[in-house]
N, C-alpha and C positions, 0 to 999 in steps of 0.2 A: 221070163220073157216083154222086151218092150212092145210096146201099144205100138201100132202103124200108124205114118200119116193119111193111108185110104181111109182108115176106120173115124179118123179125128173128121178127116172132109166129111167124110157119109151125115156124121153128126153134127155137126157144122151146117150144113145142107137144110139136115131136119130142123133146125133150129133157127132157118135163115126167116122165117114169120118174125122174130125178137128182134129188135134191137136191140145193142149194143151187148151181144157173146162177144167177148173176146178168151184166149185163154195163153197161160204159159206151159213152155215145156219145161217138164222138171224131171232130172234124172229115165228119160228113155218114156217118160208116161207125161199126161196133157192134164193142167187144172181150169177146170173150164169156170169161167166169171159171165154173172148179168149182171149187167149196172155196176161195175167194181165191186160187189158179193159174190164170194164162192159159194156156190151152187154145189159142187165137188168135182169130178175128174174122167178122166180114161183110162185106166189100169187094163195092163193085160186085154188089149180089145174087149173093154167092158167098160160101159157107162156107170156107174157110181154117185151116190149122191147123197149130202150131208143127213144122216135121220134127224132130220125136226120134226115136231108131231104135223105140219103140217104136211110133208113127205109121205109120214105112217098112214095119216086119214087118207092121204090123196090113192097109197100103193097097201093094202091093208094087208094084204098075201105080198109082198115082197119081201124076199130073203136077205140076210144079212151076210155079207161077205168081207172081207179083210184086201183092202186094197195090193196090200203091202206088207212081208209079215214085220211084225209088231206095230203094226198101227193100229188106230180105234177103226171097229167095223162101221161099214154103210150101206147102204142100200142101193141092193142092184136092180136099174130101172129095165126089165123085162122087155118091153113095150117100144124101142127107138124107134120101130117101122111106121109109128101112129104118132107123125107131127100134131096132131092137134091136141094129142094122149100129152108131146113133150110140154107144148106150150103150155099146156095147164098146170102141168107139175111145179113149170118152172116158176108162173107167175104166183102161185100158189107161195111158194117157199120164199122170193124174195121178201114179201109181204113180211116173213117171219124172219129172217136171217138181221143179224144186227149191222149195222150199220159202220163200214168199215173207218178202224181211225187215220188219222192222217198222216201222214208220211213225217220223217223229221228230217229235217233241212241238215245238210250235210254241210259243212262247214271247208 
């Protein structure tokens, strides 16, 4: 099942207090970026984030779920109705995520 544009718009609205939230559609789902770093994505109308230490500490009781068959487990964000919680989660994760590699120039 693909994610709905409505759920994407809801999540983006919840994150509207953060600058530089972007997304990329990928095979019916959406990858979520915060200041050019991949935080997670929307899969089957669920917000899932990378299971890094900062996210695990912020959501110690979060369930691990598969975004799709064959993928690595991610953390399910249950508290999508709480803007303050989401903002705090994304800020905590951003500091600990690796800087994206520069893109290679095509000739």
